MDAnalysis code that builds the backbone (N, CA, C; Angstrom):
import MDAnalysis as mda
import numpy as np

u = mda.Universe.empty(675, n_residues=225, atom_resindex=np.repeat(np.arange(225), 3), trajectory=True)
u.add_TopologyAttr("name", ["N", "CA", "C"] * 225)
u.add_TopologyAttr("resid", np.arange(1, 226))
u.add_TopologyAttr("resname", ["MET", "ILE", "LYS", "ALA", "THR", "LEU", "LEU", "PRO", "PRO", "ILE", "PRO", "ARG", "PHE", "LEU", "TYR", "LEU", "LEU", "ALA", "ALA", "ALA", "LYS", "SER", "LEU", "ILE", "ALA", "ALA", "HIS", "GLY", "PRO", "TYR", "THR", "THR", "HIS", "PRO", "LYS", "THR", "THR", "VAL", "PHE", "THR", "ARG", "ALA", "ALA", "THR", "PRO", "SER", "CYS", "ASN", "PRO", "PRO", "THR", "GLN", "LYS", "ASP", "TYR", "ALA", "ILE", "SER", "PHE", "ALA", "ILE", "ALA", "LYS", "ASP", "CYS", "ILE", "SER", "SER", "ALA", "GLN", "PRO", "ASP", "GLY", "PRO", "ALA", "LYS", "SER", "ASP", "LEU", "GLN", "LEU", "PHE", "GLY", "LEU", "LEU", "TRP", "THR", "THR", "THR", "ILE", "GLU", "ALA", "ILE", "ASP", "LEU", "LEU", "LEU", "GLU", "SER", "CYS", "HIS", "LEU", "ASP", "ASN", "GLU", "SER", "PHE", "GLY", "TRP", "GLY", "VAL", "PHE", "GLY", "LEU", "THR", "ALA", "GLY", "TYR", "ILE", "ASP", "PRO", "ASP", "PRO", "LEU", "PHE", "SER", "SER", "MET", "LYS", "SER", "ARG", "LEU", "HIS", "GLU", "ALA", "LEU", "CYS", "LYS", "PHE", "PRO", "ASP", "MET", "GLU", "ASN", "PRO", "LYS", "ARG", "GLY", "ARG", "GLU", "MET", "LEU", "VAL", "ILE", "GLY", "GLY", "ALA", "GLN", "ARG", "VAL", "ASP", "GLY", "LEU", "VAL", "LYS", "ALA", "ARG", "ARG", "GLN", "VAL", "HIS", "VAL", "MET", "GLY", "ASN", "LEU", "MET", "MET", "GLN", "SER", "PHE", "ARG", "ALA", "ASP", "TRP", "GLY", "ARG", "CYS", "ARG", "TRP", "TRP", "TYR", "GLY", "VAL", "ALA", "VAL", "ALA", "GLU", "ARG", "TRP", "ILE", "GLY", "ARG", "VAL", "GLY", "TRP", "GLN", "GLY", "ASP", "VAL", "LEU", "LEU", "GLN", "VAL", "GLU", "ASP", "LYS", "GLY", "LYS", "LYS", "ARG", "GLU", "GLY", "GLU", "ASP"])
u.atoms.positions = np.array([
    [-36.256, -20.985, 41.425],
    [-35.008, -21.249, 42.154],
    [-35.266, -21.960, 43.475],
    [-36.446, -21.734, 44.052],
    [-36.776, -22.411, 45.307],
    [-36.774, -23.914, 45.090],
    [-37.300, -24.345, 43.939],
    [-37.314, -25.767, 43.602],
    [-35.895, -26.311, 43.554],
    [-34.978, -25.543, 42.975],
    [-33.594, -26.001, 42.827],
    [-32.924, -26.205, 44.175],
    [-33.207, -25.336, 45.135],
    [-32.538, -25.435, 46.438],
    [-32.918, -26.704, 47.191],
    [-34.006, -27.347, 46.796],
    [-34.445, -28.572, 47.464],
    [-33.745, -29.813, 46.922],
    [-33.025, -29.652, 45.813],
    [-32.371, -30.790, 45.172],
    [-30.985, -31.034, 45.754],
    [-30.480, -32.277, 45.680],
    [-29.089, -32.560, 46.057],
    [-28.138, -31.835, 45.102],
    [-26.841, -31.736, 45.440],
    [-25.905, -30.921, 44.659],
    [-25.853, -31.214, 43.157],
    [-25.757, -32.485, 42.756],
    [-25.604, -32.773, 41.328],
    [-26.868, -32.445, 40.540],
    [-28.054, -32.904, 40.954],
    [-29.265, -32.495, 40.238],
    [-29.468, -30.981, 40.247],
    [-29.140, -30.346, 41.380],
    [-29.277, -28.891, 41.469],
    [-28.355, -28.212, 40.467],
    [-27.119, -28.706, 40.360],
    [-26.168, -28.133, 39.408],
    [-26.711, -28.228, 37.987],
    [-27.181, -29.406, 37.590],
    [-27.677, -29.597, 36.227],
    [-28.913, -28.744, 35.959],
    [-29.778, -28.648, 36.934],
    [-30.992, -27.835, 36.810],
    [-30.628, -26.362, 36.612],
    [-29.736, -25.855, 37.462],
    [-29.348, -24.442, 37.385],
    [-28.528, -24.146, 36.141],
    [-27.684, -25.088, 35.730],
    [-26.882, -24.875, 34.523],
    [-27.784, -24.755, 33.303],
    [-28.777, -25.631, 33.203],
    [-29.716, -25.548, 32.081],
    [-30.454, -24.212, 32.100],
    [-30.840, -23.762, 33.289],
    [-31.542, -22.482, 33.411],
    [-30.632, -21.319, 33.023],
    [-29.371, -21.365, 33.466],
    [-28.419, -20.294, 33.152],
    [-28.147, -20.225, 31.654],
    [-27.988, -21.381, 31.022],
    [-27.747, -21.398, 29.574],
    [-28.949, -20.839, 28.822],
    [-30.148, -21.138, 29.294],
    [-31.356, -20.608, 28.658],
    [-31.429, -19.091, 28.799],
    [-31.054, -18.592, 29.974],
    [-31.056, -17.146, 30.190],
    [-30.055, -16.448, 29.278],
    [-28.871, -17.029, 29.152],
    [-27.850, -16.421, 28.292],
    [-28.294, -16.458, 26.838],
    [-28.957, -17.540, 26.433],
    [-29.462, -17.632, 25.062],
    [-30.527, -16.569, 24.793],
    [-31.340, -16.272, 25.799],
    [-32.442, -15.320, 25.617],
    [-32.046, -13.874, 25.863],
    [-31.105, -13.642, 26.784],
    [-30.823, -12.265, 27.220],
    [-29.343, -11.887, 27.208],
    [-28.492, -12.765, 26.773],
    [-27.059, -12.509, 26.852],
    [-26.442, -12.056, 25.545],
    [-25.129, -11.870, 25.551],
    [-24.292, -11.952, 26.749],
    [-24.570, -10.785, 27.709],
    [-24.511, -11.090, 28.988],
    [-24.793, -10.090, 30.018],
    [-23.681, -9.045, 30.080],
    [-24.027, -7.890, 30.616],
    [-23.059, -6.802, 30.727],
    [-23.388, -5.997, 31.993],
    [-22.819, -4.811, 32.103],
    [-23.124, -3.923, 33.229],
    [-23.502, -2.553, 32.689],
    [-24.208, -1.785, 33.520],
    [-24.408, -0.385, 33.172],
    [-23.034, 0.291, 33.190],
    [-22.796, 1.254, 32.298],
    [-21.474, 1.886, 32.199],
    [-20.933, 2.370, 33.543],
    [-19.695, 2.028, 33.812],
    [-18.951, 2.473, 34.993],
    [-19.624, 2.064, 36.308],
    [-20.326, 0.935, 36.290],
    [-20.960, 0.428, 37.509],
    [-20.764, -1.084, 37.577],
    [-21.213, -1.662, 38.675],
    [-21.268, -3.119, 38.787],
    [-22.729, -3.555, 38.874],
    [-23.577, -2.826, 38.158],
    [-24.998, -3.174, 38.082],
    [-25.190, -4.154, 36.933],
    [-25.558, -5.346, 37.262],
    [-25.730, -6.439, 36.304],
    [-26.945, -6.168, 35.423],
    [-26.784, -6.361, 34.105],
    [-27.901, -6.082, 33.207],
    [-27.891, -7.021, 32.010],
    [-29.065, -7.205, 31.465],
    [-29.197, -8.018, 30.260],
    [-28.699, -7.226, 29.054],
    [-28.368, -7.942, 27.990],
    [-27.898, -7.279, 26.772],
    [-29.010, -6.395, 26.212],
    [-28.629, -5.200, 25.749],
    [-29.618, -4.291, 25.172],
    [-30.241, -4.902, 23.923],
    [-29.400, -5.581, 23.148],
    [-29.867, -6.281, 21.951],
    [-29.338, -7.700, 21.995],
    [-30.106, -8.637, 22.514],
    [-29.640, -10.026, 22.612],
    [-29.237, -10.582, 21.252],
    [-28.258, -11.454, 21.252],
    [-27.774, -12.058, 20.018],
    [-28.833, -12.973, 19.417],
    [-28.895, -12.980, 18.102],
    [-29.834, -13.868, 17.404],
    [-29.242, -15.259, 17.213],
    [-27.937, -15.383, 17.432],
    [-27.254, -16.655, 17.241],
    [-27.175, -17.430, 18.553],
    [-27.020, -18.752, 18.474],
    [-26.850, -19.546, 19.701],
    [-25.631, -19.064, 20.477],
    [-25.660, -19.114, 21.799],
    [-24.520, -18.648, 22.607],
    [-23.256, -19.443, 22.301],
    [-22.139, -18.757, 22.292],
    [-20.839, -19.401, 22.117],
    [-20.195, -19.597, 23.488],
    [-19.084, -20.344, 23.509],
    [-18.344, -20.493, 24.759],
    [-17.899, -19.126, 25.280],
    [-17.575, -18.225, 24.359],
    [-17.166, -16.874, 24.759],
    [-18.328, -16.137, 25.424],
    [-19.535, -16.294, 24.881],
    [-20.715, -15.649, 25.483],
    [-20.943, -16.151, 26.907],
    [-20.799, -17.469, 27.094],
    [-20.956, -18.034, 28.439],
    [-19.887, -17.477, 29.380],
    [-18.635, -17.485, 28.902],
    [-17.529, -17.024, 29.747],
    [-17.710, -15.559, 30.140],
    [-18.109, -14.720, 29.177],
    [-18.309, -13.294, 29.455],
    [-19.437, -13.099, 30.466],
    [-20.543, -13.777, 30.257],
    [-21.698, -13.614, 31.148],
    [-21.373, -14.036, 32.575],
    [-20.666, -15.158, 32.716],
    [-20.302, -15.618, 34.059],
    [-19.244, -14.714, 34.690],
    [-18.347, -14.165, 33.874],
    [-17.335, -13.247, 34.407],
    [-17.994, -11.969, 34.926],
    [-18.961, -11.457, 34.166],
    [-19.694, -10.270, 34.602],
    [-20.460, -10.562, 35.895],
    [-21.073, -11.735, 35.949],
    [-21.817, -12.111, 37.159],
    [-20.893, -12.178, 38.370],
    [-19.714, -12.738, 38.186],
    [-18.737, -12.827, 39.284],
    [-18.362, -11.437, 39.788],
    [-18.179, -10.501, 38.856],
    [-17.795, -9.138, 39.234],
    [-18.921, -8.401, 39.964],
    [-20.167, -8.783, 39.677],
    [-21.312, -8.034, 40.213],
    [-21.948, -8.659, 41.446],
    [-21.637, -9.911, 41.726],
    [-22.395, -10.662, 42.725],
    [-22.334, -10.037, 44.119],
    [-21.260, -9.339, 44.440],
    [-21.124, -8.766, 45.788],
    [-21.672, -7.348, 45.891],
    [-22.166, -6.804, 44.784],
    [-22.672, -5.429, 44.776],
    [-24.192, -5.401, 44.889],
    [-24.694, -4.343, 45.506],
    [-26.147, -4.167, 45.596],
    [-26.721, -3.993, 44.195],
    [-27.870, -4.596, 43.946],
    [-28.493, -4.549, 42.627],
    [-29.920, -4.026, 42.740],
    [-30.354, -3.229, 41.762],
    [-31.753, -2.785, 41.767],
    [-32.678, -3.963, 41.490],
    [-33.881, -3.906, 42.047],
    [-34.844, -4.976, 41.801],
    [-35.172, -5.062, 40.314],
    [-35.398, -6.273, 39.849],
    [-35.749, -6.465, 38.452],
    [-35.304, -7.827, 37.956],
    [-35.605, -8.139, 36.703],
    [-35.256, -9.445, 36.140],
    [-33.757, -9.741, 36.176],
    [-32.938, -8.727, 35.911],
    [-31.488, -8.947, 35.891],
    [-30.973, -9.359, 37.268],
    [-31.552, -8.798, 38.316],
    [-31.146, -9.170, 39.678],
    [-31.470, -10.640, 39.942],
    [-32.635, -11.076, 39.490],
    [-33.015, -12.484, 39.649],
    [-32.078, -13.393, 38.860],
    [-31.700, -12.940, 37.662],
    [-30.754, -13.715, 36.851],
    [-29.425, -13.857, 37.586],
    [-28.960, -12.753, 38.153],
    [-27.681, -12.764, 38.865],
    [-27.730, -13.710, 40.065],
    [-28.834, -13.709, 40.762],
    [-28.977, -14.611, 41.910],
    [-28.892, -16.071, 41.473],
    [-29.461, -16.370, 40.309],
    [-29.373, -17.736, 39.790],
    [-27.929, -18.097, 39.462],
    [-27.206, -17.173, 38.809],
    [-25.793, -17.426, 38.500],
    [-24.993, -17.647, 39.785],
    [-25.286, -16.839, 40.801],
    [-24.579, -16.993, 42.069],
    [-24.861, -18.333, 42.721],
    [-26.125, -18.759, 42.683],
    [-26.480, -20.059, 43.253],
    [-25.828, -21.190, 42.466],
    [-25.752, -21.028, 41.147],
    [-25.077, -22.041, 40.329],
    [-23.610, -22.157, 40.728],
    [-22.957, -21.031, 40.997],
    [-21.542, -21.086, 41.360],
    [-21.331, -21.792, 42.696],
    [-22.117, -21.455, 43.701],
    [-21.950, -22.132, 44.992],
    [-22.271, -23.619, 44.864],
    [-23.219, -23.951, 44.004],
    [-23.550, -25.356, 43.762],
    [-22.430, -26.049, 43.001],
    [-21.771, -25.321, 42.110],
    [-20.633, -25.884, 41.371],
    [-19.544, -26.344, 42.328],
    [-19.243, -25.531, 43.324],
    [-18.219, -25.895, 44.308],
    [-18.646, -27.149, 45.068],
    [-19.915, -27.200, 45.456],
    [-20.427, -28.397, 46.142],
    [-20.308, -29.625, 45.251],
    [-20.664, -29.467, 43.971],
    [-20.631, -30.593, 43.036],
    [-19.207, -31.095, 42.830],
    [-18.257, -30.169, 42.685],
    [-16.859, -30.564, 42.502],
    [-16.358, -31.319, 43.726],
    [-16.662, -30.815, 44.906],
    [-16.246, -31.511, 46.135],
    [-16.839, -32.916, 46.192],
    [-18.109, -33.035, 45.839],
    [-18.780, -34.334, 45.873],
    [-18.161, -35.296, 44.864],
    [-17.857, -34.802, 43.677],
    [-17.246, -35.632, 42.636],
    [-15.876, -36.140, 43.067],
    [-15.088, -35.267, 43.677],
    [-13.749, -35.666, 44.108],
    [-13.813, -36.642, 45.279],
    [-14.733, -36.414, 46.188],
    [-14.861, -37.303, 47.346],
    [-15.413, -38.673, 46.966],
    [-16.146, -38.740, 45.849],
    [-16.739, -40.009, 45.425],
    [-15.704, -40.996, 44.897],
    [-14.547, -40.467, 44.441],
    [-13.467, -41.300, 43.883],
    [-13.903, -42.037, 42.617],
    [-14.928, -41.549, 41.924],
    [-15.381, -42.191, 40.688],
    [-14.628, -41.686, 39.454],
    [-13.932, -40.574, 39.577],
    [-13.199, -40.027, 38.431],
    [-11.930, -40.828, 38.178],
    [-11.680, -41.170, 36.906],
    [-10.409, -41.809, 36.588],
    [-9.299, -40.765, 36.632],
    [-8.075, -41.240, 36.747],
    [-6.922, -40.365, 36.953],
    [-6.772, -39.334, 35.843],
    [-6.948, -39.767, 34.605],
    [-6.741, -38.857, 33.479],
    [-7.831, -37.783, 33.420],
    [-9.088, -38.173, 33.640],
    [-10.182, -37.195, 33.642],
    [-9.996, -36.178, 34.763],
    [-9.573, -36.676, 35.922],
    [-9.283, -35.785, 37.045],
    [-8.204, -34.781, 36.656],
    [-7.119, -35.280, 36.071],
    [-6.002, -34.411, 35.716],
    [-6.367, -33.349, 34.695],
    [-7.066, -33.765, 33.630],
    [-7.436, -32.784, 32.610],
    [-8.454, -31.782, 33.157],
    [-9.314, -32.226, 34.076],
    [-10.254, -31.298, 34.696],
    [-9.543, -30.241, 35.521],
    [-8.579, -30.674, 36.324],
    [-7.803, -29.718, 37.119],
    [-7.058, -28.765, 36.195],
    [-6.500, -29.301, 35.111],
    [-5.787, -28.442, 34.157],
    [-6.751, -27.419, 33.550],
    [-7.990, -27.840, 33.282],
    [-8.989, -26.901, 32.777],
    [-9.288, -25.801, 33.782],
    [-9.351, -26.164, 35.053],
    [-9.577, -25.160, 36.097],
    [-8.443, -24.142, 36.145],
    [-7.218, -24.604, 35.915],
    [-6.069, -23.699, 36.005],
    [-6.137, -22.583, 34.970],
    [-6.817, -22.858, 33.841],
    [-6.944, -21.820, 32.811],
    [-7.770, -20.646, 33.316],
    [-8.598, -20.892, 34.343],
    [-9.413, -19.820, 34.897],
    [-8.915, -19.303, 36.230],
    [-7.700, -19.690, 36.620],
    [-7.155, -19.255, 37.910],
    [-6.586, -17.851, 37.770],
    [-7.001, -16.953, 38.636],
    [-6.630, -15.538, 38.528],
    [-5.318, -15.264, 39.257],
    [-4.406, -14.587, 38.565],
    [-3.107, -14.174, 39.119],
    [-2.323, -15.333, 39.755],
    [-1.984, -16.355, 38.968],
    [-1.210, -17.478, 39.529],
    [0.199, -17.047, 39.910],
    [0.701, -17.585, 41.022],
    [2.075, -17.287, 41.411],
    [3.009, -18.278, 40.718],
    [4.334, -18.064, 40.796],
    [5.283, -18.947, 40.102],
    [5.139, -20.417, 40.492],
    [4.868, -20.705, 41.764],
    [4.720, -22.095, 42.196],
    [3.514, -22.738, 41.522],
    [2.408, -22.011, 41.469],
    [1.204, -22.540, 40.826],
    [1.470, -22.794, 39.346],
    [2.131, -21.855, 38.688],
    [2.438, -22.011, 37.262],
    [3.355, -23.195, 37.021],
    [4.294, -23.415, 37.934],
    [5.201, -24.558, 37.817],
    [4.429, -25.874, 37.949],
    [3.520, -25.950, 38.919],
    [2.721, -27.165, 39.091],
    [1.824, -27.401, 37.878],
    [1.303, -26.321, 37.311],
    [0.469, -26.442, 36.117],
    [1.270, -27.047, 34.966],
    [2.496, -26.586, 34.773],
    [3.352, -27.112, 33.703],
    [3.673, -28.583, 33.927],
    [3.950, -28.950, 35.174],
    [4.280, -30.342, 35.490],
    [3.061, -31.247, 35.309],
    [1.893, -30.731, 35.650],
    [0.663, -31.494, 35.446],
    [0.429, -31.735, 33.958],
    [0.581, -30.699, 33.155],
    [0.361, -30.831, 31.713],
    [1.375, -31.782, 31.088],
    [2.606, -31.692, 31.529],
    [3.647, -32.585, 31.011],
    [3.288, -34.044, 31.293],
    [2.794, -34.313, 32.492],
    [2.404, -35.685, 32.849],
    [1.194, -36.139, 32.041],
    [0.222, -35.268, 31.863],
    [-0.980, -35.628, 31.114],
    [-0.664, -35.969, 29.662],
    [0.309, -35.286, 29.104],
    [0.677, -35.529, 27.708],
    [1.382, -36.871, 27.516],
    [1.736, -37.534, 28.593],
    [2.367, -38.854, 28.489],
    [1.339, -39.980, 28.407],
    [0.067, -39.641, 28.647],
    [-0.974, -40.655, 28.483],
    [-1.197, -40.902, 26.993],
    [-1.474, -42.144, 26.595],
    [-1.711, -42.426, 25.172],
    [-2.980, -41.753, 24.685],
    [-2.932, -41.273, 23.476],
    [-4.101, -40.672, 22.843],
    [-4.151, -41.202, 21.420],
    [-4.872, -42.289, 21.228],
    [-4.893, -42.929, 19.917],
    [-5.673, -42.111, 18.893],
    [-6.426, -41.081, 19.354],
    [-7.119, -40.214, 18.413],
    [-6.169, -39.181, 17.824],
    [-5.017, -39.004, 18.476],
    [-3.995, -38.094, 17.975],
    [-2.945, -38.940, 17.267],
    [-2.883, -38.930, 15.921],
    [-1.969, -39.807, 15.181],
    [-0.521, -39.707, 15.635],
    [-0.038, -38.495, 15.890],
    [1.356, -38.324, 16.276],
    [1.635, -38.980, 17.616],
    [0.792, -38.695, 18.622],
    [1.011, -39.282, 19.949],
    [0.783, -40.783, 19.931],
    [-0.167, -41.234, 19.092],
    [-0.414, -42.668, 18.996],
    [0.800, -43.404, 18.472],
    [1.442, -42.850, 17.439],
    [2.647, -43.480, 16.880],
    [3.782, -43.462, 17.883],
    [3.903, -42.348, 18.625],
    [4.979, -42.244, 19.615],
    [4.837, -43.318, 20.690],
    [3.610, -43.584, 21.127],
    [3.390, -44.586, 22.164],
    [3.673, -45.987, 21.654],
    [3.363, -46.237, 20.376],
    [3.538, -47.577, 19.823],
    [5.002, -47.959, 19.669],
    [5.882, -46.980, 19.457],
    [7.296, -47.308, 19.244],
    [8.056, -47.457, 20.560],
    [7.425, -47.087, 21.682],
    [8.078, -47.243, 22.985],
    [7.900, -48.674, 23.466],
    [8.964, -49.272, 23.971],
    [8.913, -50.648, 24.461],
    [7.894, -50.821, 25.568],
    [7.356, -52.057, 25.695],
    [6.302, -52.328, 26.665],
    [6.645, -51.938, 28.082],
    [7.792, -52.412, 28.593],
    [8.180, -52.123, 29.978],
    [8.393, -50.630, 30.184],
    [9.036, -50.000, 29.202],
    [9.297, -48.563, 29.304],
    [7.984, -47.779, 29.279],
    [7.057, -48.235, 28.432],
    [5.768, -47.551, 28.329],
    [4.995, -47.653, 29.644],
    [4.970, -48.847, 30.230],
    [4.257, -49.048, 31.494],
    [4.874, -48.209, 32.603],
    [6.207, -48.197, 32.659],
    [6.898, -47.414, 33.687],
    [6.587, -45.924, 33.532],
    [6.567, -45.469, 32.275],
    [6.262, -44.062, 32.017],
    [4.849, -43.696, 32.430],
    [3.900, -44.608, 32.176],
    [2.509, -44.346, 32.546],
    [2.322, -44.335, 34.059],
    [3.022, -45.237, 34.752],
    [2.941, -45.276, 36.215],
    [3.433, -43.956, 36.802],
    [4.570, -43.474, 36.287],
    [5.121, -42.208, 36.775],
    [4.191, -41.042, 36.435],
    [3.599, -41.091, 35.229],
    [2.698, -40.015, 34.814],
    [1.459, -39.974, 35.708],
    [0.900, -41.148, 36.003],
    [-0.283, -41.199, 36.875],
    [0.037, -40.651, 38.266],
    [1.210, -41.009, 38.766],
    [1.611, -40.525, 40.086],
    [1.751, -39.002, 40.069],
    [2.368, -38.495, 38.997],
    [2.561, -37.045, 38.883],
    [1.221, -36.321, 38.783],
    [0.296, -36.878, 38.021],
    [-1.032, -36.274, 37.889],
    [-1.742, -36.263, 39.239],
    [-1.644, -37.370, 39.962],
    [-2.288, -37.462, 41.276],
    [-1.729, -36.412, 42.236],
    [-0.410, -36.308, 42.287],
    [0.231, -35.388, 43.228],
    [-0.031, -33.934, 42.837],
    [0.274, -33.579, 41.567],
    [0.104, -32.197, 41.132],
    [-1.367, -31.788, 41.160],
    [-2.243, -32.692, 40.717],
    [-3.666, -32.380, 40.694],
    [-4.211, -32.084, 42.078],
    [-3.835, -32.905, 43.049],
    [-4.333, -32.697, 44.414],
    [-3.741, -31.448, 45.056],
    [-2.474, -31.167, 44.774],
    [-1.871, -29.944, 45.302],
    [-2.561, -28.709, 44.739],
    [-2.887, -28.758, 43.451],
    [-3.535, -27.606, 42.833],
    [-4.977, -27.467, 43.309],
    [-5.647, -28.585, 43.548],
    [-7.003, -28.505, 44.084],
    [-7.001, -27.884, 45.475],
    [-5.931, -28.094, 46.232],
    [-5.820, -27.439, 47.539],
    [-5.807, -25.925, 47.377],
    [-5.139, -25.447, 46.326],
    [-5.100, -24.004, 46.064],
    [-6.489, -23.478, 45.727],
    [-7.220, -24.220, 44.896],
    [-8.573, -23.786, 44.550],
    [-9.477, -23.779, 45.773],
    [-9.420, -24.853, 46.546],
    [-10.300, -24.953, 47.708],
    [-9.969, -23.902, 48.768],
    [-8.717, -23.472, 48.808],
    [-8.325, -22.438, 49.771],
    [-8.959, -21.093, 49.430],
    [-9.215, -20.854, 48.140],
    [-9.802, -19.573, 47.734],
    [-10.463, -19.724, 46.366],
    [-11.711, -20.174, 46.370],
    [-12.436, -20.323, 45.105],
    [-12.691, -18.973, 44.443],
    [-12.498, -17.894, 45.184],
    [-12.692, -16.574, 44.606],
    [-11.705, -16.258, 43.495],
    [-10.621, -17.037, 43.411],
    [-9.618, -16.800, 42.369],
    [-9.903, -17.603, 41.101],
    [-11.016, -18.306, 41.078],
    [-11.367, -19.109, 39.900],
    [-12.487, -18.428, 39.116],
    [-12.285, -18.229, 37.831],
    [-13.345, -17.678, 36.989],
    [-14.481, -18.695, 36.895],
    [-15.689, -18.199, 37.035],
    [-16.841, -19.079, 37.206],
    [-17.047, -20.064, 36.061],
    [-16.968, -19.596, 34.830],
    [-17.307, -20.483, 33.720],
    [-16.365, -21.679, 33.644],
    [-15.104, -21.492, 33.999],
    [-14.151, -22.608, 33.962],
    [-14.554, -23.678, 34.978],
    [-14.947, -23.253, 36.164],
    [-15.388, -24.209, 37.172],
    [-16.660, -24.931, 36.753],
    [-17.608, -24.182, 36.210],
    [-18.875, -24.768, 35.764],
    [-18.630, -25.786, 34.653],
    [-17.787, -25.418, 33.681],
    [-17.521, -26.310, 32.549],
    [-16.845, -27.601, 32.995],
    [-15.910, -27.502, 33.932],
    [-15.218, -28.696, 34.431],
    [-16.184, -29.586, 35.209],
    [-17.016, -28.993, 36.048],
    [-18.002, -29.782, 36.801],
    [-18.940, -30.517, 35.849],
    [-19.386, -29.823, 34.804],
    [-20.278, -30.456, 33.825],
    [-19.582, -31.632, 33.139],
    [-18.329, -31.445, 32.753],
    [-17.578, -32.513, 32.089],
    [-17.366, -33.698, 33.025],
    [-17.013, -33.425, 34.262],
    [-16.782, -34.509, 35.223],
    [-18.062, -35.301, 35.488],
    [-19.180, -34.623, 35.599],
    [-20.454, -35.316, 35.824],
    [-20.742, -36.264, 34.664],
    [-20.475, -35.792, 33.452],
    [-20.656, -36.651, 32.290],
    [-19.717, -37.838, 32.294],
    [-18.475, -37.619, 32.741],
    [-17.476, -38.693, 32.748],
    [-17.833, -39.804, 33.727],
    [-18.385, -39.465, 34.869],
    [-18.717, -40.502, 35.854],
    [-20.080, -41.134, 35.573],
    [-20.774, -40.620, 34.554],
    [-22.033, -41.230, 34.154],
    [-23.206, -40.917, 35.048],
    [-23.122, -39.825, 35.790],
    [-24.214, -39.480, 36.705],
    [-25.334, -38.712, 36.014],
    [-25.050, -38.156, 34.842],
    [-25.987, -37.218, 34.243],
    [-27.352, -37.844, 33.985],
    [-27.376, -39.004, 33.319],
    [-28.650, -39.640, 33.016],
    [-29.398, -40.034, 34.265],
    [-28.683, -40.640, 35.235],
    [-29.319, -41.055, 36.486],
    [-29.902, -39.861, 37.221],
    [-29.145, -38.773, 37.216],
    [-29.595, -37.578, 37.936],
    [-30.866, -37.019, 37.315],
    [-30.900, -36.951, 35.987],
    [-32.072, -36.407, 35.326],
    [-33.297, -37.278, 35.578],
    [-33.095, -38.592, 35.610],
    [-34.200, -39.490, 35.924],
    [-34.709, -39.245, 37.336],
    [-33.774, -39.009, 38.271],
    [-34.161, -38.745, 39.652],
    [-34.996, -37.470, 39.741],
    [-34.587, -36.452, 38.989],
    [-35.326, -35.186, 38.999],
    [-36.730, -35.391, 38.448],
    [-36.818, -36.157, 37.331],
    [-38.117, -36.407, 36.728],
    [-39.015, -37.192, 37.683],
    [-38.433, -38.201, 38.349],
    [-39.210, -39.015, 39.286],
    [-39.757, -38.162, 40.425],
    [-38.900, -37.255, 40.947],
    [-39.347, -36.391, 42.038],
    [-40.488, -35.491, 41.578],
    [-40.371, -35.008, 40.324],
    [-41.419, -34.156, 39.783],
    [-42.740, -34.895, 39.655],
    [-42.664, -36.158, 39.203],
    [-43.879, -36.959, 39.051],
    [-44.517, -37.242, 40.403],
    [-43.671, -37.511, 41.416],
    [-44.190, -37.783, 42.753],
    [-44.922, -36.563, 43.298],
    [-44.343, -35.366, 43.054],
    [-44.984, -34.152, 43.555],
    [-46.338, -33.941, 42.870],
    [-46.367, -34.237, 41.541],
    [-47.616, -34.076, 40.810],
    [-48.679, -35.013, 41.369],
    [-48.248, -36.251, 41.711],
    [-49.171, -37.226, 42.278],
    [-49.693, -36.784, 43.624],
    [-48.809, -36.140, 44.413],
    [-49.208, -35.667, 45.737],
    [-50.200, -34.515, 45.634],
    [-49.987, -33.701, 44.560],
    [-50.904, -32.576, 44.378],
    [-52.299, -33.082, 43.963],
])
């Protein structure tokens, strides 16, 4: 983990995410000792590859346990890695949004994905979520036969006007909802944030470049040694 802390946010995120997925594959899904918030590895790890549910459960347990004192041992080290991944996730999301490299639709669907992990939404938040989804569904999706046909039968001028309004709505609702997340990231379930950050990194095309940067740094260190 010391190596990870020396990396910039995006490489650090990818490094820690790969490590967390490996831990869940080997020791998950994680749980707690009965009636405690003591983080522990599965008594009998699954023989099958981790599912999205396994990831979500493990990160949810980690979120519940991160503020509690933990006995020394491998599980405590695992929890510290999950915690570092979460703080890095927030840094990565901020960096991605500030870079302005995300297209409007990817930004909107990412924010909508985050909303699925928002804890105890109030009526205003739920209303903004509905308006965001309504706007996103107005974007053409030629992989969806029904939506593709619907877009083709709409006149050119009407279609363009609808897309302009949809983009504006996504921009406004998405940014308002991101303000809610940034005001209190504690209300976001960890796996949803991690999954969105991973998807956004892939969308902006940073993943390959980042991995090359990590490899180059590793080679330089080996040369120095």
